[in-house]
N, C-alpha and C positions, 0 to 999 in steps of 0.2 A: 504494500499499499504505500501511495506516495506521500509526501509532506509538502507544504507550500514553499519553504525556504530551506536550502542547505548552505550551511556555513563552512567554509573550507579553509583550513588553518594550515599553511606550510610551516614545518619546524625543523630546525637545525640546532641542536644543543641549546634549546630554549628554556629548559627546565625552571630557571629562574624567573622566567616571564609568565609561563602558560597559567600558573594559579590564578593571577589578577585577570588575566584575559577570560578564562574560563568561568570563573566565579561571576564576572560581569555577564556573561551570557545566561547564567542560572537566574539572574535577576531580571531578564527581559520580561516586559509586559505582554509582548507577542510570543505566544508559545507553540505555534505549529511550525517547528524547525528541527532539524538534525545538525549535529556538529561532526564534522570529520577533521581529524588531525592527520596530516600527511607527514611523515618523519623521514628525513633525508639522510638517514644513516647516523642519527645521533649517538654519541659516545658519552653523554652525560647520563643524568637520571631520567630524562624524558620519558621513556617508555615506562619505566617502573612506577614513576608518578602517576601517569595516565592511568594504568592498571589498577593502581592501588586507591586513587581518590576520585577518579572521574569515570564511572562505569557506564554512564550514559554517552560517552563519546566513542565514536567509530574511529579506530586507529588503523592507519594504512602504513605499514613499515616498509620503506622501500629498500631498505639495506645499503643505500648509496646516496650520494648527494647530486640529485638532478636539477639543481638549481630552483629558484623561485617558479619559473614557468613550468618546469616538469613535474614539480611536486602539486602545483595547482592543478594542471591538467589531469593528474592521476585522481586527484580529489573530485574534479568536476565529472569525470567518467564514472565514478562510484556515487555520485549524488542523485537524489530522487527528487529534488525540488523543482518547482515551477520557476522559482528564482534562485540563483547561485551567487553567493557572496564570499569573495575573497577577503580574509581578514589577516592581518600580521599578528604574530604571537606576542608582540610587544605592545600590545594595545588594551585598554579598557573602554569598553562600550558604555554609553548612557543606557539607562533602563528601558527608554523609549525608542532606542536606535532602530531595531528590527521593525517596530510598529510604524515608524515614520518612513523607512525605506520601502516597505510594501505599500503604504498609502500613497507615495509619489509613483510607483509603478502603476497602480489603479487610477490615478488621476491622469495618467500620461500613457495611453496605450501606444503611441508613436515612440515611447521611449524604450530602447534597448538596454540602456545603462542608467544607473543611478549613482551619482557621487554624495558621499557624506561629507559634512563638515569635520574636518580633522584638527584638533588643537594639540598643543603640546602636553605630554603627561604631567611634566613637572612645572610648568608655567601655564595654568590652565586658561588665561586669558589671552594667549598668544596662538596665532593660527599657524598650522602645517599647510593646510590647503583647503580652499573652498571650491574644490573642482579645479581640474588641470586645465592648462591653455596649451596652444600650439601657435608659435609665431611663424609669419609668411617667410622668414629667413632660416626656418628649419629648426629652431630651438624650441624644445617644450619645458614647461614649468608649472609650478604650483602657484594658483591664484591666492593672493593675500599672505604668501609665506613671510613669517616673522613679524606680521602686523599684529598689533593688539586688536583683539576683537572688540569693537565698539558697535556692533550691529551693522557694519557697512556690507556684510555678505548675508544678511538675513532675508534676502529676497530669493523665492525659488524661481530659477531661470535655467535657460539652456547653457551649457557650457560644452567644450570640446571632449573631455575625457574625464573618467573617475580614477583617481588614484588606486593603484592595485593594492594598497595597504588597507583599504575598505571598499573595493569596488563590487558593485551589485549588477548582475546581468540577468537578463530575460533569457530562460533556456532556449526558446524558439529563436532568439537572435544568434546565440552561439550555434545552434544547429545549422543556421543559414550561413554564417561567415566564418565559422571555425573557432577553434580553442586558441590559447596563447601559443604564439610561435616559439618552440623551445630552442631555435638558434639564438634567440635574444638571451636565454639563460637567466639573466638577473639584469633588471634595469630596462625600462622603456617598453617591456612587453605588454605593458596596459595601454601605452600610447598606440603602439602598433595596432592592438585589437580595436582601439577607438577609430583609428583611421579606416580600418575595414568596415566598421559598423556604419560610420557616417557616410562613407562612399556608397555603401548599399542602401542608405536611406533612414538608417535608425539615429534617433536623437538621444542625447545624454542630458539628463536633468539633474540638477544640482538641488539637494533637499537640506535646506539649512538647519531643520531640526533634528536631522539624523547625526548625532554627535558621536565622535569617537576621539579618544584621547591616545596619543601615540609617544612612545619612548623613541624619539627619533635617533635613528642609526644605532640602536641598541644591539641590533643582531646583523648590521651590515655598515656600509659607508667606507670612508678612507680610501686607501689604493684601490681596493675591489671595486667600489662604486665608480671610481673615476676611470678605471680601464674600461667597463662596460658602457659607461656613458659616453665616452670618447668613440667607442665602436658603435654602439646602437644609434646615437644620433645620426651617423651616416647610413646606417642600415634602413632607418625611417626614410630618409630621403630617397634612396635608391629604391626601395620596395613600394612605398606608399605615396610619395608626393607626387600629384598629378602633373603631367607634360605641360599643360598650358600655364601652370604656376610656376613651373621650373623656367620657362621661357620668359616669364615676367619678372622673376626674382632671382635669377641666377647670380647676378652680381652680388646681392645682399646675402644669399646663402654661403658664396664663396668668402665674402669678408667675415661673417660670422665664424666659418670653420677655421680662418686663418687667425682671427683674433683669439679663438680658444688655443690654437697652436701657439701662438706668439706668447700668451699668458704662461702657458705651461713651460716654454722655454725660458722664460724670465725667472720661473720658480723652480728650476732644473734640479736644485739640491733636495727638494721635497719628493718623497715617495710617491704622492698622489700625482704630482704633476709629471712625473715619469711615466706612471701608469697611465695617465690621460694621453701621452704622446703614443705609447705602445697600443693603447686602445683605437686611436684614430688610425694608425697604420694597419692595425687588423681590420678595421673597417674598410679601408681602400682595398685590402686583398681580398675581402669578402663581397666585393661588389658582383663579380660574375654570379655567385650563389643568389644574392638578392634580386638580381635581374631576371633570373629564371622564375622567381616567385611573382615578379612584378606584373607579368601578363595576366595571370589569373585574378590578382587583386583588383587591377584596373578595368578588367571585363566585368566585374560585379557592379560598377558604379551606375547610380541611378540618380544622382543630384548634379545640380548646374554649378558652374564656376562661381556664380553670384551667390549661391548658398554656401560655398566652402569659404568665399572671403567674408561672408557674415559671421562665421563661427571661429575664423582664424583671427589672430590679433596682430597689429602692425609691429615692426621692429623699431628698436630706438635708434 
């Protein structure tokens, strides 16, 4: 028998974070949901903790690290929900979070994605994201990041993407556009999925009353994130970015990439900067593989250039 919502939590050595996350799910006002923790070969106490204290949680032990995308896809394939939500293990959900996500889907049948409001775990008046954006020069980002939340993002509205740390997807949309691209491994796989959804005509709605608190970079970040950001920003441009927008903004795109490379060169002594440059090189080397995927993505397109420009934001 199915459930309304499936919450998929990828986990790698997250035993210190899981209790806060899972206890917050026990307090949800909306009750028709299942929880699936997908373990990427943890060597800490994660699996024992789950077996001992959280019998209601379905555990998928992969036995190896398949990255964020691989773990999430394994959980999605096992999920039974009409709506599937990805949730970082280093989060705490407001008790009304699931209720607000489901309500947003019900208000917006055109929406394939719902973005939550994410605030910092230890500075609860500071935003991590109010839905994600994509700039016409090829750089993604978090709306409102580091801003004090004064209600400036309290309006329900369309955005480009939902941050993968708490991204909600309609199952029928995933059936239509596919799951996360595991070639991305870690970083930007949520943006790639949003591109495919947007091109196919699905909207992303930001639900400001669906609140999640995030221990930012508690289980990631640093050189690892810099490498995959450097690589996957290029992957997005090659795989997803439409041709007519390339023709219009190619100078801005190249300037943005050169600026990132120059900033990394100036900070060469730092591990994250060197990782960014290695990632950018890996992105260039991966262009043939992304070009092979590009044709299938662009063939699904149902929306106009004017629509795409309405949801992308200008570069600075």
